[in-house]
N, C-alpha and C positions, 0 to 999 in steps of 0.2 A: 219289386228294389231290385238293381241288377246286386249280383251275388259280390258280396267282399268291400261294396262300393260304401265310405263315411261320408254320410251327408254333407257335412260339414268340411270337406274334402271338392266333393260334387261341385259345392257353387264357390266354392271359394271363402269360406267363412267355417269358424269354430266356436262353438258353441265353447260359452262362460265354465272356466273354470279346466276347460281340458287342452286348450293351447296356450298355457302361461302366459306369455309376454306376447299373448295375439292381440291385435289391431280392438276387436272385438270384449275380449278381457280386460283391454285398457280402456274404453272407452265406457263398460260399463262400470269401471272401480273410480272412472274423474265426475262420471254424473253422481257416483253415489256419493261420494262424498264431496261434490257439489251441496246435492241433499241436505246430510248430514251438516253443513257448513252453516246452509241459512234455514234449520232449525235449530243450531243454537243461536242465531244472530234473533233468531223470534225469540226465543226463550229470555236472550238478554233482555230485548226493549221491554215485554209485558213484564217482567220483573223489578223492569224501572219507574215503568209507566202503570202499572195495577196493584192495587193492594191484593192482598193473598195469595197473589200469583205462584210467590215461589216458595209453597208448601206441599211436605208431602202429599197430605190430602188432596192440595189439588192434583201433583204429576198423578196422584191415581186416576182422577175424575179422566183427565185427558186419556190415560191408557184403554180408559175403557170403554171411552167413548169410543176409540178410536179402532177395538176390535171387533164389532162387526160389521164395519166398515172394508179395515183389513178386509177379511175373507170376502167379501164382495168384491174387493177391487182385485186378488188373487185371479178369481172368476173372471172377472173381464178380461187383465192382463193377457190369459191365454189367450184369447180371443186376438187383442192387440197384435200379440205378434206374431200371427200370420198376416196382418195390415188388414186385419176388417178392424168391424167394430159392434157391438153389441147395445145398443138403449132397448133393451127391453128386462132390463136386468133387477131395477124397483119393481114393474110390474111380474116379473115371475117373483123375488123376494114374497110381492104382498098375494099370490096366489097360493104358494105353498105354503105361509105363514096360515093364513086363513083357515086353508080346507085342514090343518094337520090343529091347529088350536082346535078349533068343532069338532072332532076325530077324538079330542084328550076328552072332552065332557064325559065325565065319568069313567077316567080310565084309571085307574090305582097304583098309586108308585110309577115312577119312574119308568118308562115305556121307551125302549130303545127304537122299537120299530119303526114309533112317528119319527126318528131322526130320518132311516133309511124311505121312509116315507116323504118327505120331505125334500131329499134325495133326488129321489126317483121321479118327483113331481119335475123336479127342476131339472133334470139329466132330459125327461120327455120336452119339455119345451123347449128347452138347448136342441135337442134331436132336431125341430121342427125349424127352428133358423138355420140350422143346417146345411138343412134341407134345400130349403130356399136360397140360402147364400154360394153352399159350396154345389152344392149338384144343379140347380135351375139358373145360377151365374146371375142371380139378384143384388144389385148393389145394397152390401151390407144395411150403409145408411137405411137406403127406403125400406129393406125387407124388418128390421127389426123395429123399424119404424113402425111398420105397417104392426108390429106381433107385440109391438107397448100395450096398443090401443086393445086388442083381441084379447090378451089375456088377462090386463083389466078389466076389461066391459065380463069375461068369465068371471073373474073374481064377485064384480055386483052381481049377476046371473045365479050365480052362486050364494051369494049372502042374501038376497033377497033385499037387498040393503040394510038388513042387522047389524050391528056389532056384537062383539063377544067378549065380554068384558073378564074382566080379573076375575073376578065372584062366580065365574060360572065355571072359569078352567079348574083345574086341583092346585093343591096349593105345591105340588110341586115342581108347577111350571116357573112359578114365578124363584122357586128355591132354587132351582136350574140358573139362574142369570144370577139373582143374589150371593152367591153361595162362591168360598174360595177353599184355596185347598195350602196350606203353609202359605195364608194369605196373600196368597195370586188369586185373583176373582178365575171363575169358570170360564169367561167368553174372553180372556187374555192369556188363559191356556190353551184354549180350544183355536185362535188365532196363530197362536206360536205354534199347533199340532199340524195347521192347515199348511202356512206357510211353510213350515221344515220338509213337510212331504212334498209338495210342487216344487221349491227349490230342489233336493233331490230329486225327481222326478224330471227335470227340466236341465240338471248339469251331470248325472250318470246314466242317465238310457237313452237309447235309440229312438226315440218316441222325440224326448225332448230333444233333442240336436237335431232332427228333421221337423219341428216344431222352427227353432231359429231358420233354418234351410228355406224351410217352403217361406218365410216371412221375408226373408232375406230378399230372395228372386225365386217368387214361383214358377216362373218360365224356365229360367235352369234347374229348379228340382225335377220338373215335367219331362225336360231334355235327359238327364240321369234317370229319369226311371224311379220317383221318388212317387207314392202315392198324394201326390198333396191333396185333390177332392176330397179323401177320404181322412189327411190330419185336419184339413179346416175341419171337415165336420165335426170331428172326436174334440176339438178343440170346443166347437161348441158347444157338444152333452157334456165337455167337462164344466164347461165355465158355468151352465146353468144348472147342473147338479151342484157344485160350490152357491150358487147363486140360493139355491132353495135349501142349503143347508144352514145360508145365513138368514135367511125368511123366518125361519124356527128360532132360529137364538134371537133376531131380534124381536121376533113375537114374544117371546120366555122375558125376553129386555123390558120391554114396554108394558108389557101386561093387557090392556085391551086393545082388542083388533080390531081395527078398521078395517073397509073395504079399499082406503087410500092410501092404508103403512106402506111405506116405503116411497111414494109416491114422491119425484123428483129426484130418487137416489142414484138416477142417470147421471146427474153432472158431475155430483160427491163422485161416487165409483172412478168414473175414465179420469176427473181430476186427479185421485192418488194414484191411478195408475200410470198417470202421465207425467206428474210432479216428482215422483218416484222416478222416474229417467225410462219407461216403458216408452220407446222410440212409435209414435204415433204413425207411422211409416210400416212399422212390422220389423221383426228379424233383432230385434235388439232390447233388451232389459231383463231386469232381475226383481223377486217377487220381493225381497229383502227388502230395496229400495222400492219396492211399493207398500209394504208394513211403514216405512218412514214416511211415505208420501199420505198413508192414512192419520199418521201424527202430527205432522205437518197442519193438516186439514185441522186435527180435534185441537190443535193447538192455537192455530187463527180462531175457531169459534169461541174457546175459553175464553181465551182475552180478551178479543172484542166484546163479548157475554160481560165480564170485567169490570171492562172500560164503560160499560154501559150502550154501547152502540149499537145504531137499530140492522133489526135484522136486514133489512134490503143492501146494506154493505156489504155486511158478509158476503149477498151473491155477485156484488161488485167486484170484491174482493178475492173472490175464489173466480172469477173470470178472467180477472187480470192473470191471477198466477197459471188457468188452461194457457192464455197467451201468452204470455211468457214463457212457459214450459216450449209448445210446440217451437215457439221462435227459435232458443236456443236449440230444441233438438234438431231442427233443420239448418241452422249457421252450421252446427256440428256435424250432419249427414251431407252439407255439402263440402268442407272441407273434408272429408273420408272419400268422399266422391275425386275431387282435386288432386289428393293424394295418392288416389289407386291410381289415376291418368299419368301423375307423373311415373312412377314407379312402372312403369308399364314401358315409357317410352325408353328412360333410363337400361329397362330391360332388351328391348329393340337395338337402341343402340350402342347397346357393352359388348 
């Protein structure tokens, strides 16, 4: 990288939280506010239409259900911020979950090494995704669609078609997910920790600013000497590592680990990120918004279940939510481009 060059200046953007009233900072606040308002509306509608929705127990259930989704969506967000996609998240979670659950059999007491193993498995799978996308220049949707099948196939091969039941894994495995500290579920604390750490990295480190810079304009980032290829690769590695952690926690939550664990999570994870305000085009978004997006999806699912709505309607509503979020994002992006062009014309004629 060019000495003394600030990535956010090199491509004309500012990382969130560093520019005060910067355009991106304002866009993030607007998107965050929009998601928060939508969440309030959801709670209002379901409170009126669904019995027992507005209770402390149900609110706790919603937050608990959103915890693992939040973690996985934060990992996806890191990739989407670079302008790419990772469709192998569910398969990564499934493989990491099955291997760690299998290794845990017979281990006494909580073994921190299992968490490290899950993270390393996810990081390795993410590194392969990053190699295909960043170094071999294969479109991310094609590359990760392929690895999604590969990783799921590896799970089948490793498992040999067998499942791991809750009776086989140590008792601490289930207590890890069911436990709480000061009344706050462990999974919620884990999700909050992941969101906090990633938010700090994105806001207050050069690596975080480079991530936004590359996603905002990869050609400009290359022109100014930013290691864009390495940044994209590292985003996949980090996203995979977080997906591995999410898989481990999800295995602890469900108890019985099958070869299809987390199958179909690709849609949910991407939906949480996009609904939470992460631009599908890259370069803009907040992991705090991602957490809100996960809560939105958990709220929709919870409310529809209380209303006895069929599962296929839940998928339909998720799809509509993604389409609307992408449409809003595209509209905002077009307006930002138009405003930038207007500013340049004014600057030239002034």
